[in-house]
KEVO-612820 format. One record per residue: residue in one letter; x, y, z of N, C-alpha, C in turn. Coordinates in Angstrom, 3 decimals. Last residue first. Example, Ala and Ser with C-alpha at 12.3 -4.5 7.8 and 13.67 -1.06 7.14 Angstrom:
<recs>
rec resn S | n.xx 12.850 | n.yy -2.250 | n.zz 7.080 | ca.xx 13.670 | ca.yy -1.060 | ca.zz 7.140 | c.xx 12.900 | c.yy 0.030 | c.zz 7.870 .
rec resn A | n.xx 13.190 | n.yy -5.690 | n.zz 7.800 | ca.xx 12.300 | ca.yy -4.500 | ca.zz 7.800 | c.xx 13.200 | c.yy -3.300 | c.zz 7.800 .
</recs>
This chain:
<recs>
rec resn D | n.xx -52.399 | n.yy 20.249 | n.zz 39.368 | ca.xx -53.563 | ca.yy 20.022 | ca.zz 39.096 | c.xx -53.945 | c.yy 21.663 | c.zz 39.331 .
rec resn N | n.xx -49.722 | n.yy 20.161 | n.zz 40.355 | ca.xx -49.742 | ca.yy 20.300 | ca.zz 38.952 | c.xx -51.201 | c.yy 20.790 | c.zz 38.598 .
rec resn I | n.xx -49.890 | n.yy 19.232 | n.zz 42.912 | ca.xx -49.382 | ca.yy 20.907 | ca.zz 42.527 | c.xx -49.377 | c.yy 20.954 | c.zz 41.112 .
rec resn C | n.xx -50.832 | n.yy 16.917 | n.zz 42.775 | ca.xx -51.703 | ca.yy 17.882 | ca.zz 43.226 | c.xx -50.934 | c.yy 19.087 | c.zz 43.102 .
rec resn N | n.xx -48.844 | n.yy 15.489 | n.zz 41.289 | ca.xx -49.903 | ca.yy 15.868 | ca.zz 40.694 | c.xx -50.764 | c.yy 16.814 | c.zz 41.285 .
rec resn K | n.xx -46.891 | n.yy 15.819 | n.zz 43.686 | ca.xx -46.465 | ca.yy 16.432 | ca.zz 42.341 | c.xx -47.702 | c.yy 16.558 | c.zz 41.264 .
rec resn V | n.xx -47.909 | n.yy 13.712 | n.zz 45.259 | ca.xx -47.684 | ca.yy 15.710 | ca.zz 45.472 | c.xx -47.536 | c.yy 16.266 | c.zz 44.296 .
rec resn R | n.xx -47.875 | n.yy 11.693 | n.zz 44.004 | ca.xx -49.033 | ca.yy 12.141 | ca.zz 44.254 | c.xx -49.121 | c.yy 13.667 | c.zz 44.569 .
rec resn K | n.xx -45.027 | n.yy 11.183 | n.zz 43.756 | ca.xx -45.865 | ca.yy 11.140 | ca.zz 42.585 | c.xx -47.133 | c.yy 11.859 | c.zz 42.862 .
rec resn L | n.xx -44.721 | n.yy 11.075 | n.zz 46.325 | ca.xx -43.953 | ca.yy 11.808 | ca.zz 45.946 | c.xx -44.718 | c.yy 12.301 | c.zz 44.410 .
rec resn G | n.xx -46.178 | n.yy 8.353 | n.zz 46.737 | ca.xx -46.590 | ca.yy 9.667 | ca.zz 47.697 | c.xx -45.592 | c.yy 10.936 | c.zz 46.980 .
rec resn K | n.xx -44.676 | n.yy 6.523 | n.zz 45.149 | ca.xx -45.967 | ca.yy 6.850 | ca.zz 45.213 | c.xx -46.596 | c.yy 7.968 | c.zz 45.939 .
rec resn S | n.xx -41.923 | n.yy 6.745 | n.zz 46.440 | ca.xx -41.975 | ca.yy 7.552 | ca.zz 45.169 | c.xx -43.546 | c.yy 7.564 | c.zz 44.867 .
rec resn Y | n.xx -42.496 | n.yy 5.810 | n.zz 49.271 | ca.xx -41.721 | ca.yy 7.174 | ca.zz 49.051 | c.xx -42.471 | c.yy 7.716 | c.zz 47.369 .
rec resn L | n.xx -43.320 | n.yy 2.889 | n.zz 48.447 | ca.xx -44.137 | ca.yy 4.155 | ca.zz 48.848 | c.xx -43.900 | c.yy 5.701 | c.zz 48.796 .
rec resn E | n.xx -40.583 | n.yy 2.614 | n.zz 47.276 | ca.xx -41.854 | ca.yy 2.173 | ca.zz 46.458 | c.xx -42.870 | c.yy 3.345 | c.zz 46.930 .
rec resn S | n.xx -39.079 | n.yy 2.735 | n.zz 49.635 | ca.xx -38.841 | ca.yy 3.253 | ca.zz 48.446 | c.xx -40.033 | c.yy 3.178 | c.zz 47.446 .
rec resn T | n.xx -40.271 | n.yy 1.005 | n.zz 51.800 | ca.xx -40.281 | ca.yy 2.084 | ca.zz 51.960 | c.xx -40.019 | c.yy 3.145 | c.zz 50.468 .
rec resn I | n.xx -39.785 | n.yy -1.593 | n.zz 50.196 | ca.xx -41.070 | ca.yy -1.205 | ca.zz 50.372 | c.xx -41.214 | c.yy 0.355 | c.zz 50.605 .
rec resn A | n.xx -37.244 | n.yy -1.661 | n.zz 49.988 | ca.xx -37.951 | ca.yy -1.608 | ca.zz 48.688 | c.xx -39.303 | c.yy -1.170 | c.zz 49.184 .
rec resn Y | n.xx -36.208 | n.yy -1.487 | n.zz 52.745 | ca.xx -36.002 | ca.yy -0.388 | ca.zz 51.671 | c.xx -36.975 | c.yy -0.333 | c.zz 50.485 .
rec resn E | n.xx -37.019 | n.yy -4.062 | n.zz 53.506 | ca.xx -37.747 | ca.yy -2.906 | ca.zz 54.047 | c.xx -37.521 | c.yy -1.336 | c.zz 53.097 .
rec resn N | n.xx -35.192 | n.yy -5.835 | n.zz 52.039 | ca.xx -36.651 | ca.yy -5.767 | ca.zz 51.835 | c.xx -37.535 | c.yy -4.597 | c.zz 52.656 .
rec resn K | n.xx -32.711 | n.yy -4.756 | n.zz 52.900 | ca.xx -33.322 | ca.yy -4.844 | ca.zz 51.643 | c.xx -34.539 | c.yy -4.898 | c.zz 51.552 .
rec resn D | n.xx -33.145 | n.yy -3.309 | n.zz 56.370 | ca.xx -32.887 | ca.yy -4.216 | ca.zz 55.604 | c.xx -33.240 | c.yy -3.953 | c.zz 54.057 .
rec resn L | n.xx -32.405 | n.yy 0.303 | n.zz 57.556 | ca.xx -33.318 | ca.yy -0.637 | ca.zz 56.615 | c.xx -32.786 | c.yy -1.893 | c.zz 56.243 .
rec resn M | n.xx -30.749 | n.yy 0.623 | n.zz 60.817 | ca.xx -30.980 | ca.yy 1.014 | ca.zz 58.912 | c.xx -31.648 | c.yy 0.099 | c.zz 58.568 .
rec resn P | n.xx -29.456 | n.yy 2.284 | n.zz 63.311 | ca.xx -30.398 | ca.yy 1.560 | ca.zz 62.638 | c.xx -30.557 | c.yy 1.826 | c.zz 61.335 .
rec resn V | n.xx -25.878 | n.yy 2.940 | n.zz 64.298 | ca.xx -27.609 | ca.yy 3.380 | ca.zz 64.109 | c.xx -28.080 | c.yy 2.222 | c.zz 63.479 .
rec resn K | n.xx -23.178 | n.yy 3.221 | n.zz 66.024 | ca.xx -24.129 | ca.yy 2.281 | ca.zz 65.775 | c.xx -25.519 | c.yy 2.900 | c.zz 65.334 .
rec resn M | n.xx -20.781 | n.yy 5.778 | n.zz 65.131 | ca.xx -22.029 | ca.yy 5.219 | ca.zz 66.250 | c.xx -22.628 | c.yy 4.016 | c.zz 65.374 .
rec resn K | n.xx -19.693 | n.yy 7.700 | n.zz 63.376 | ca.xx -18.952 | ca.yy 7.062 | ca.zz 64.433 | c.xx -19.786 | c.yy 6.249 | c.zz 65.842 .
rec resn C | n.xx -21.034 | n.yy 8.604 | n.zz 61.364 | ca.xx -21.591 | ca.yy 9.090 | ca.zz 63.031 | c.xx -20.568 | c.yy 8.832 | c.zz 63.836 .
rec resn R | n.xx -19.482 | n.yy 7.833 | n.zz 59.267 | ca.xx -19.377 | ca.yy 9.044 | ca.zz 59.437 | c.xx -19.972 | c.yy 9.711 | c.zz 60.593 .
rec resn W | n.xx -19.825 | n.yy 4.763 | n.zz 59.577 | ca.xx -18.242 | ca.yy 5.490 | ca.zz 59.750 | c.xx -18.386 | c.yy 7.208 | c.zz 59.986 .
rec resn C | n.xx -21.960 | n.yy 3.186 | n.zz 61.285 | ca.xx -21.999 | ca.yy 4.541 | ca.zz 60.590 | c.xx -20.447 | c.yy 5.226 | c.zz 60.563 .
rec resn Y | n.xx -22.641 | n.yy -0.030 | n.zz 62.279 | ca.xx -22.026 | ca.yy 0.938 | ca.zz 62.351 | c.xx -21.839 | c.yy 2.115 | c.zz 61.150 .
rec resn K | n.xx -26.253 | n.yy -0.906 | n.zz 62.274 | ca.xx -25.102 | ca.yy -1.045 | ca.zz 61.495 | c.xx -24.271 | c.yy 0.210 | c.zz 62.274 .
rec resn I | n.xx -28.842 | n.yy -3.099 | n.zz 62.727 | ca.xx -27.964 | ca.yy -1.936 | ca.zz 63.732 | c.xx -26.863 | c.yy -2.182 | c.zz 63.263 .
rec resn E | n.xx -31.600 | n.yy -3.429 | n.zz 60.732 | ca.xx -30.447 | ca.yy -3.753 | ca.zz 61.147 | c.xx -29.454 | c.yy -2.749 | c.zz 61.907 .
rec resn M | n.xx -35.360 | n.yy -4.468 | n.zz 60.393 | ca.xx -34.125 | ca.yy -3.237 | ca.zz 60.953 | c.xx -32.560 | c.yy -3.862 | c.zz 61.406 .
</recs>
């Protein structure tokens, strides 16, 4: 986790680094696919 300045918020906020984002993105995609499969069943 990195602390970066957000120009929109005008404050420092925690942001994921590239590795954390890759892991989170993959898990989010898998979870979304599971939800869609449950809805379609």
